[in-house]
N, C-alpha and C positions, 0 to 999 in steps of 0.2 A: 749091422747092429743086431744084437740079440734082444728082441722086444719082450716085455713082460707079458705073460699069459696067465690068467686066473681061471681055472676050470670051474670054480665054485659059483661064479656070478650068475644071477638070474636077471635077464633083461625083460622088462615089460614091453618095450617097444617092439622087440623081436617076436613077441607072441601076439601082437595086435591082429595080424592077418588071420591067425587061427581063431581068434574070438569072432571075427566077422564071418568066417566061413563055417563056424560051428565045429571045427576040428577039436578045439578045447574051449573051456569056459573060464571066466575069471575065478570061479571057485576051484577049478582044477589047478590054476596057477597059484592061488593062495595056499592050497594044500601042499604044493611043492615047497613054498616058502616055510610053512609051518613044520614040514619034515626037517628042513635045515635048522630051524629053531630047536627042535627036539634033539638034533644031532650035535649042535655046536654051542647052544646058549649056556650050558652048565660050565663051559670053559671060557667062552668069550665074554659073557655077562654084558651084553649090549643093551639090555632093556631094564628099565625101572618098573614099568607097567605094561602088561599085555592084556588085551581084551579080545580073545579069539572068538568068543560068541558074537560080539558085535561085528567083528571083521568078517566072519562067515556070512552073517546076515547081509552086510553091505555087498559082499561079493556075489551072493545069490541075486540081489536086486540088480546089480550090474549085468549079470548074465541074462536076466529077462529083457533088459534094454537092448543088449546086443542081438538077442533072438528076434526082437521086434524091429531091429534096424534103427534104433533111436539112442545110441550112446550119447551121453551128455557132453563129452569132450574127448580129446585124444588120450587122456589118462583115466578114463572111466574104467574102474576095476583095478587100478594100480595100487598095490599095498605100499604105504608110506609110513616110515617111522618119524615121530615128531620129537625134536630135541626138548628135554624136560625143563626148558625155560619159556616154553610157548604155551599159552593158555589153551586148554583142550577140554571141551565140554564132556562131562562124564568120566574124566580121568583126573587124578591129582596132578598138580604142577609144583614140584618141590625144589627145583633149582639145586639139587644136591646139597641142601642146607638143612640142618636140624631145626632151624627157626621156622621152616615152612613145611615140616613133615605133615603130610596128609592134606595140605591146603588145596582147595579147588576154587577156580574162578567162576565156574558155572556157565562159561561161554567159551567160544573159540576165538583164538587170535585171528587176525585178518587172513593170514596165509592158510590156516587150517580151514577157515570158513570157505575160502576160494577153492580149496581142494575138495571139500565135501560137495560143494555145488557142482564140481566137475565129475563127481562120481568116484573119486579116489577112496580107497579103503584105508581108514585110519587104523593102523595096525597096533600101535602102542607108543609109549613114551621111551625115548632113548637116553642113556646116561650122558650127563654133562659134568664137567668140572664145576666146583662151587660157583654159582652165579656166572658161569662161563669164563671165570678168570682165576679162581682160587684152587683149592686142593682137588686132586683127582678122585674119580670114582673107581669102581672095581673092574672096569672093562680092560680086557687084554687084547693084544694084537692077534688078529685071526691067523697069522702065519707063524707066530712064535709066542707062546703064553708068557714068556719071561720079558717080553718087550711091550713098551707103551703103544697104544693105538694112536697116540697123538691127542691133543686137546685143542679146544674144549669140546668139540662135537664128537666125542669119543665113541659113543654108542651108535650114532648114525653111520659113521665110517666103518666101524667094525662089523655092524650088522649087514651093510652092503657088501663088504669085502668077503664075508663068510657065506653069502648067498641067502641070508635070512629075509631079505627084501631087496627090491630093485632100486629103491630111492629112500633117502633119509634127509630130513631138513636139518640144516646147521646154521650157525651164525659165525661171523668173523668180525672181530674188533681189531685184532692184530694178526693172528695166524690160524684161527680156529676152524676154518673150513678146508683150506688148501693143504695144511700140514697133515691132518688126519687122513684126508683123501690120499695124499701121497704115500703115507705109511701103510695104508690098508689096500692099496692097489685099485682104487676107485677113481672115477672122474669127479673132480670138484669144480664148482663154479661160484665165484664171488662177483656179483654184478656191480655196476656203477652204484655208488652210495645213493640210497633213496629210490632206486629203480623198483625194488620189491618192498611192499608194505610191511613195516615192522610193528604195527599196532598190535598190542596184546603179547608182545615178546618182552620179557623182563629187560629193562635197559641197563647198559653200562655207560656208553658214551654216545650221545645223540648225534655227533658228527662223524663217528667212526664205526658205529654198529651197522653191519651188513647182514641181511638175510641171505644165506647161501643154500646150495643144493648139492648133495653128494649122491652119485648114482652109478649103476653098473655100466652104463654106456653114455656117450654124449647125447644120443637121442633121448634117453630117459631123463637126463638132467635138463635139457633144453625144453622139452615138452612140459615138464613139471614147473619150471620157472615161468614159462609162457602162460600156463593156466593160472598160476598165482597172480601174475600181472594182469592178464585180460579178465580174470574173474573178479577182481576187486580194485584194481588200480592202485596208485600210490599218491596220496594227497600232496598237491603242489608239484608233483613230478610228472604224473601221467602214466606212461606205460614203458615197459622194457623195450629198448630199441631192438627191432627184429622179431619181437614176440609173434609166434604163429603156431599153426597146427602141425607144421612140419619143420624139420631141421633145416636151417639155411643151407643153401647149396655150397659145396666145397669149392673154395677158391684158393689157388696156389699163391702164396705171398711172393712178391718180387724181392723185397728186402726185409730183414729182421734185424733189430738192434740187440746185440748180445750184451747183457749186463753181468759184470763180475761182482761188484760190491764187496764189502768186507766178509760176506758169507763164503767167499772163495777160500779164506784162511781156515775154515772149519771142516772142509771135506777131506775124505781119504782118497787114496789112489784109485780104488775101485769106482767110487762115485765120479771122480774126475774122468776116468776112462769111459764110463757109460755115457756121460754128458757129451764128451768129445765125439763119441761115435754118432750121436744124434746130430751134432753140428756138421760132421762130415757127410752124413746121409742127406741132410738138408741142402748142403752146398752141391753135392753130386746131383741132386734133383733140380738144380738150377736156381736155388734161393741164394741171394747175396747176403752174407752175414757181415754186418757192420759193427765194429766194437771200438773200444778206446785204443786198441792196438793199431787201428788203421784210420781213425777219424778223431781229430782233437775235439770236435764238438761233443762226442760221446764221453770223452775223458772229462771234459768240463762239467757235463751233467752228473757223472758219477761223483765228482768232487762235491758238487752242490748237494746231492743226496746225502753223502756221508756227513757233511757239515751240520745238517739240521735234522736228520732222521731221529735222533735220540729225543727230540721234543715230542715225538708221536705219543710216547707213554705219558708224558706230562699232560697232553691234551686229554687223554683217557682219564687220568687220575682226577683232573680238575672237574671233568664232566660227571664223574662218579659221586661227587659230594652229596648230591641227592640221587637216590635215597640212602646211600650207604652210611653217611654220618649218622643218620637216624637209626639205622639198623644196629650200628655199633653202640649207640647210646641205649637202645632198648635191650639188646641181646648180649652185649659184651663179648666175651671170648667164644661164644657160640659161633660168631663170625670169624672166619679164618684169618691167620696172621698176614697173608699177602694182602688181603683187603684192608686190614688195619694199616699196613705199611703204605698202601696207595693213598689212603685218606690223609695220613700224616704228610705225605709228599704234597698233596693238594693244598693242605692247610698252610704250607710254607710259601705258596705262590700268591702273587698279587693279581688283581684284575689286569694290570698292565702286562704282567708276564703272560697271561693267557691270551690277551689281544695280540701280543707280539708273536706268539706261537701260531696263531691263526693266519697272520700276515705272511709268515715264512711258508706256511703250507700253500697259501694262494700263489706265492711266487714259484714254488717248485711245481705246482700244477701247470702254470703257464709254461714253464721251462720244458716240462715233459711233452706237452702238446706241440710246442714250437720245434723241439728237436725232431719228433716224429715227422712233422710236416716238412722240415727243411731237408731231412735225409730222404724223405719219400718212403718211409718204412711202414709196413702194415701193422707191426706190433713189436714189443720187446720180448726177449726170450731169455730165460734163466732157469734155475732149479726151483722146484716147489718145496724142497726141504733140503737139509744138509746131508742127504743120503737116506738110507733106510732107517726104520724105527730103531731107537736106542733101547738098550736093556734097562729095565727098572721102571718105576711108576711115580717116584717123587717128582720127577721132572718130565714134562710131556714133549720135550725136544726143542731145538732151536727154532725160532721164528725169523731168523735174520733175513733169509731170502724173500720172505713174504710180507714183512712188515711195511716195506716201501709201498706196495700196492694198496694196503689198507690205509696207510697214512694219506696217500693221494686220493683214495676213494674211487679208483679206476677199476674197470672190470679185469678179471683174471681167471684163467682155467689152470687146473692141475690135471695133466694127462698121464695116465699110467703106462709109460713106455719103457722104463728102464728098470734094471734089477742088479742086485749085488748079492752073491751067495744065496740065491733063492728068495730074496726079499725085495719088494717093489719100492720104487721111489719115482716121483713125478716130474715131468717137464712143465714149467710154468710159462704160459703165454700171458703177457700183460698188455692191455690195450689202452686206448684213450677214452675218456668218459663220454657216455651217450652214444657209443659205437659198439655196443655189446654184440649185436647181430653180426657186424663185420668181423669181430674177433672170433665169434663162433664159426663163421665160414672158414677162417684160417685154421681153427682147431679141427674142424671137420676134415679139411684136406690133410692135415698132419696125421690124424688118426687113421684116415683111409690109406695113406701111403705107408705108414710105418708100424701100425699095430697088427 
């Protein structure tokens, strides 16, 4: 297989040894990121707000800690972009909405608070689609300015993909972390629902909103997620499974369940060929691939997924009624058409409709767990997008392959392993809830073997 290579990425975790030895400083690393901003930002448009003065100050403070041998965490000095639906002290949080132009919360979201406590350098606010579900912002794909970077975590993914920063925070309610990571050649991680604290992030859907991380490498992503978890916890949940100061050890999976789903009808021959190359490489390495073609239990599971997955957007719409019905009443057509449509959709639903959707989701979660256990599979494997980024900006790309994991609320990674005509797209590993660390061990082995 011909794996994707991105020469632009800057990995913080790969520089850690240099900080500890004094070979380079966090300020040196930050200036490298800033140089890439100066080179690419005018075209990519990843940021809404940049505060380079504050970033340089934070990087210098981090440098003094490394010199003294007292870094605050494994991501002390790491530049991080913050999606512009996350409250950030000293910077506006505008949700890509004219209704919130210039709005400031005056405090940090829980995730930003945890990053600051760990010494991370809050680099700036990254472009989001409107409220992470509406119209797109100005960001372009780092590899082709005529193509979408994916949404809704557009700026975070494009900023990482173009080497402006090693890590950006995203969110995912349906496809908003894994899809842009796939399109921008970055690693994306969506943990088990609730594993990372979402306080201070503008809500869409209380039972579907995930805080995600997009990064240059798996190490960058995992260490950032671990710091958020261990730094602040998640009320009622506890801590991310496997959260630690180091990447979980690579473990070769024995079996993987391959999912086709309706997304298979959307892909072109180049995408299919790239994915099949990965499947063949996994099999050649000794991994057993189980699918609907050789196991009727998988076929039954895919049938169940397709029967009920369209209810995922109904759950989102119903849970959006607050605060978006109020926003529409107050701001009218300042709020985008898609949000108006979702609230109209919600208003046609009854409480019994919503309760029924939640029960169907509980059933599919049980089915997903039971299938993995009965097959003895380490995780599910499929695409993280329907191929490379599409041309244009009105539509940020299909979320078909990734909506299942968001609906389930189970952990998933997008791994930048494949390419078509010089454009990246990701492999998705989907795990079982509360076993994020185990899924990361599988992802670590896959990246080590094939990237």
